[in-house]
Structure formats: structure tokens, C-alpha cells
C-alpha positions as CSV (number, residue, x, y, z in Angstrom):
1,M,14.6,-120.1,144.4
2,P,15.6,-117.0,142.5
3,G,17.5,-114.4,144.4
4,T,17.4,-110.7,144.3
5,A,19.7,-108.2,142.8
6,A,20.4,-104.4,142.8
7,R,18.4,-102.1,140.6
8,Y,20.1,-99.0,139.3
9,L,17.4,-96.4,138.4
10,Y,18.7,-93.7,136.1
11,L,16.4,-90.6,136.1
12,T,16.5,-87.6,133.8
13,R,14.2,-84.7,133.1
14,H,13.4,-84.1,129.4
15,G,15.6,-81.6,127.5
16,E,14.7,-78.0,127.3
17,A,11.1,-77.6,125.8
18,T,9.7,-75.1,123.3
19,P,7.4,-72.5,124.8
20,D,4.3,-74.5,123.8
21,E,5.8,-77.7,125.1
22,S,5.3,-79.4,121.8
23,G,8.8,-80.6,121.5
24,L,12.3,-79.7,122.4
25,T,14.3,-76.7,121.4
26,E,17.5,-76.9,119.5
27,A,19.3,-76.7,122.9
28,G,17.0,-79.4,124.3
29,R,17.9,-81.7,121.4
30,R,21.5,-81.2,122.0
31,Q,21.1,-81.9,125.7
32,A,19.4,-85.1,124.9
33,V,22.1,-86.3,122.4
34,L,24.8,-85.5,125.0
35,L,23.1,-87.4,127.7
36,G,22.8,-90.4,125.4
37,E,26.5,-90.2,124.6
38,R,27.3,-90.2,128.3
39,L,25.2,-93.3,128.8
40,R,26.7,-95.4,125.9
41,D,28.8,-97.4,128.4
42,A,26.1,-97.9,130.9
43,P,24.6,-101.3,130.9
44,L,21.0,-100.1,130.3
45,T,18.3,-102.6,129.5
46,A,15.5,-100.2,128.8
47,V,14.7,-96.5,128.4
48,H,11.2,-95.6,129.7
49,H,9.5,-92.3,129.0
50,G,6.4,-90.4,129.7
51,P,3.8,-89.8,127.0
52,L,4.2,-86.1,126.4
53,A,6.1,-84.9,123.4
54,R,9.0,-83.4,125.2
55,A,9.8,-86.6,127.1
56,A,9.2,-88.9,124.0
57,E,11.6,-86.8,121.9
58,T,14.2,-86.8,124.6
59,A,14.0,-90.5,125.0
60,R,14.2,-91.1,121.2
61,L,17.3,-89.0,121.0
62,V,18.9,-90.6,124.0
63,G,18.1,-94.0,122.7
64,A,19.5,-93.3,119.2
65,Q,22.9,-93.0,121.0
66,L,22.6,-96.4,122.7
67,D,23.0,-99.8,121.1
68,G,19.8,-101.8,120.9
69,V,18.2,-100.6,124.1
70,P,14.4,-100.6,123.7
71,V,12.6,-97.3,124.3
72,R,9.2,-97.6,125.8
73,V,6.3,-95.3,126.7
74,C,4.9,-95.5,130.2
75,D,2.1,-93.4,131.7
76,A,3.7,-93.7,135.2
77,A,6.7,-91.7,133.8
78,G,4.5,-88.8,132.8
79,D,4.0,-85.3,134.2
80,Y,1.7,-85.1,137.2
81,V,1.4,-84.0,140.8
82,P,2.4,-87.1,142.7
83,Y,1.1,-85.9,146.1
84,H,-1.0,-83.0,147.3
85,P,-0.1,-82.2,150.9
86,S,-2.4,-80.7,153.4
87,R,-1.7,-77.4,155.1
88,E,-1.0,-79.2,158.4
89,E,1.8,-81.2,156.9
90,L,3.7,-78.0,155.6
91,P,6.0,-75.7,157.4
92,A,3.9,-72.8,158.6
93,D,6.1,-70.1,156.9
94,A,6.0,-72.0,153.5
95,A,2.4,-73.3,153.5
96,D,0.8,-70.4,151.6
97,G,3.4,-70.3,148.9
98,L,3.4,-74.1,148.3
99,L,-0.3,-74.5,148.4
100,G,-0.6,-71.5,146.1
101,F,1.7,-73.2,143.7
102,L,-0.3,-76.4,143.7
103,E,-3.6,-74.7,143.2
104,Q,-2.7,-74.1,139.6
105,F,-3.2,-77.8,138.9
106,P,-6.9,-79.1,138.5
107,A,-8.2,-80.8,141.7
108,G,-9.7,-83.5,139.6
109,D,-6.2,-84.6,138.6
110,R,-5.0,-85.3,142.2
111,A,-6.3,-88.9,142.4
112,R,-5.0,-89.8,139.1
113,G,-1.6,-88.3,140.0
114,A,-1.4,-90.3,143.2
115,E,-2.3,-93.6,141.4
116,L,0.5,-92.9,138.8
117,A,3.0,-92.1,141.5
118,A,2.2,-95.4,143.3
119,E,2.7,-97.2,140.0
120,A,6.0,-95.5,139.4
121,V,7.3,-96.5,142.7
122,A,6.1,-100.1,142.2
123,R,7.4,-100.3,138.7
124,F,10.8,-98.5,139.0
125,T,12.1,-98.8,142.5
126,G,13.4,-101.6,144.8
127,P,15.6,-104.6,144.1
128,V,14.8,-107.0,141.3
129,E,14.3,-110.6,141.1
130,G,17.2,-112.8,139.8
131,D,20.9,-112.7,140.1
132,E,21.7,-109.9,137.6
133,P,21.6,-106.1,138.5
134,R,19.2,-104.1,136.4
135,H,20.0,-100.7,134.9
136,E,17.1,-98.7,133.5
137,L,16.6,-95.0,132.4
138,V,13.4,-93.1,133.0
139,V,13.0,-90.0,131.0
140,T,10.4,-88.0,132.8
141,H,9.5,-84.6,134.4
142,N,10.6,-82.5,137.3
143,F,7.9,-83.7,139.7
144,L,8.5,-87.3,139.3
145,V,12.2,-87.0,139.8
146,G,11.6,-85.1,143.0
147,W,9.1,-87.7,144.1
148,L,11.4,-90.7,143.6
149,V,14.3,-88.9,145.2
150,R,12.1,-88.0,148.2
151,A,11.0,-91.6,148.5
152,A,14.6,-92.9,148.4
153,L,15.5,-90.6,151.2
154,D,12.4,-91.5,153.3
155,A,11.6,-87.7,153.5
156,P,8.1,-86.5,154.2
157,A,5.7,-86.9,151.4
158,W,5.3,-83.3,150.7
159,R,9.0,-82.8,150.3
160,W,9.0,-83.7,146.6
161,V,8.1,-80.0,146.1
162,G,11.3,-77.9,145.5
163,L,13.5,-80.8,144.5
164,D,14.1,-79.2,141.1
165,H,15.9,-81.1,138.4
166,A,17.8,-79.6,135.4
167,N,17.0,-80.5,131.9
168,A,18.8,-83.7,130.8
169,A,20.7,-83.8,134.2
170,L,21.3,-87.3,135.6
171,T,20.3,-88.8,138.8
172,V,21.0,-92.4,139.8
173,I,19.4,-94.2,142.7
174,R,20.7,-97.7,143.8
175,Y,18.3,-100.2,145.4
176,A,20.3,-103.1,146.9
177,P,18.8,-106.0,148.6
178,G,18.8,-105.6,152.4
179,R,19.9,-101.9,152.3
180,P,18.2,-98.6,152.1
181,P,18.2,-96.9,148.8
182,S,21.4,-94.7,148.0
183,L,21.8,-91.8,145.8
184,V,24.7,-92.4,143.5
185,L,24.3,-89.3,141.5
186,L,22.0,-86.2,142.0
187,N,21.1,-83.7,139.2
188,D,24.5,-84.1,137.6
189,T,25.1,-82.0,134.5
190,S,28.8,-82.7,133.8
191,H,28.0,-84.1,130.4
192,L,26.6,-80.7,129.4
193,P,28.6,-77.6,128.4
194,R,28.0,-74.5,130.6
195,P,25.5,-72.9,128.2
196,L,23.3,-76.0,128.2
197,R,23.2,-76.4,132.1
198,W,20.3,-75.0,134.1
199,T,18.1,-74.0,131.1
200,G,14.9,-72.5,132.5
201,F,16.4,-71.6,135.8
202,P,17.0,-68.1,137.0
203,P,20.5,-67.0,136.9
204,G,20.8,-67.1,140.8
205,L,20.4,-70.8,140.6
206,H,23.1,-71.5,138.0
207,V,25.8,-73.3,139.9
């Protein structure tokens, strides 16, 4: 009978995107290359990415720094609202702001987002069959990183909101057999020089 082994899930948000989100800025391309250089010694077996151009370009540039690691597109790694909370789930003093933020996304996309979020959890999380640990990178978007971190911490479903991730930052979650998930790294930007950290965030959030 095959056993189970640990999964190491590497998560990153795409590099800085152009205003029309048709690709990456020069800074975003540099962020992606530097992330790939950081991951050269990681035993990655695959790079998965969402279908949008900014994620696909990031994944291509990261993959170009790696040795023979396949780069694959996956709808579950895309950009979508993974869960739309009800007012009753939210803190009373934050409900109006959070629900107002979510109202900008079409109601018709909610069911599809929930389906993709469930697919992402099934595909990318938990221990793996066999005796060898698995290391995979998912190049995605802010919302899915927040959703998977929330799930790893067993936080309330709505708590993916506000778990913001920097462009080309690195988060690593370890799923070991018989143990709860553990955050090995969270939103780490140590591979980026200061001018390339926290792109798109207001100055008060640059840390």
C-alpha cells in the first residue's frame, strides 16, 4: 500500500501588472525573474498558473529560471472571488465596507468562483500519495492566496478578505500527514530589492 508524504505548496501573486492588466510592467518582469532565481534550488516539480496574462507571463519568467520544471495553466489558479460571505458572518463594524467591496464583482460569478475555490483546495492542498514530498508553485492572484492561507489556518470562510499579498512575494504552506497545515513562509519579499517590494500598496503599508 502506498503511503502519504508532505506537500509543500509555494504560492505567489503575479508580478506588477500594467494598468490595463494585459501583462507585466518592467518592474513586474524583474520581480518574476528574481523570484525564479530564488527558487532555483527548490525541488519544484511543477509551476501552475492562472489563465490571465499577468499570471501566465509571471509563470513563464519564473519557469525560465528553473531547470526543466513544467509550466502549466490551470483555471483553478485564476482570479476570482472564492467565497462571498453573508452580512451575518461579518464583524458588525466592518460589514458595510467588506460587502461594498465585494459588490463590484458580478453576482453571476459567485457560483463559478466557489467551484474554482473548491477545485483549488482539492488540487493543491493536503498530503500527497507516495513516499516522496511534493513541491509545487502556484502563480495566482491576491484572492486565491488569501483563500488558501485562510484554509490552512482554519479561519472563518470570510477571512480571505484582507489577507493581501505583495507582487511576486512568496508564501509556503506545508501539508504533512497527520498534522495540521503549517505556514513556513508568509508574504516574503526578501528576494526583491526595496523599490520592487509592495508595488501597488499605499506607502503606509510598505514594511
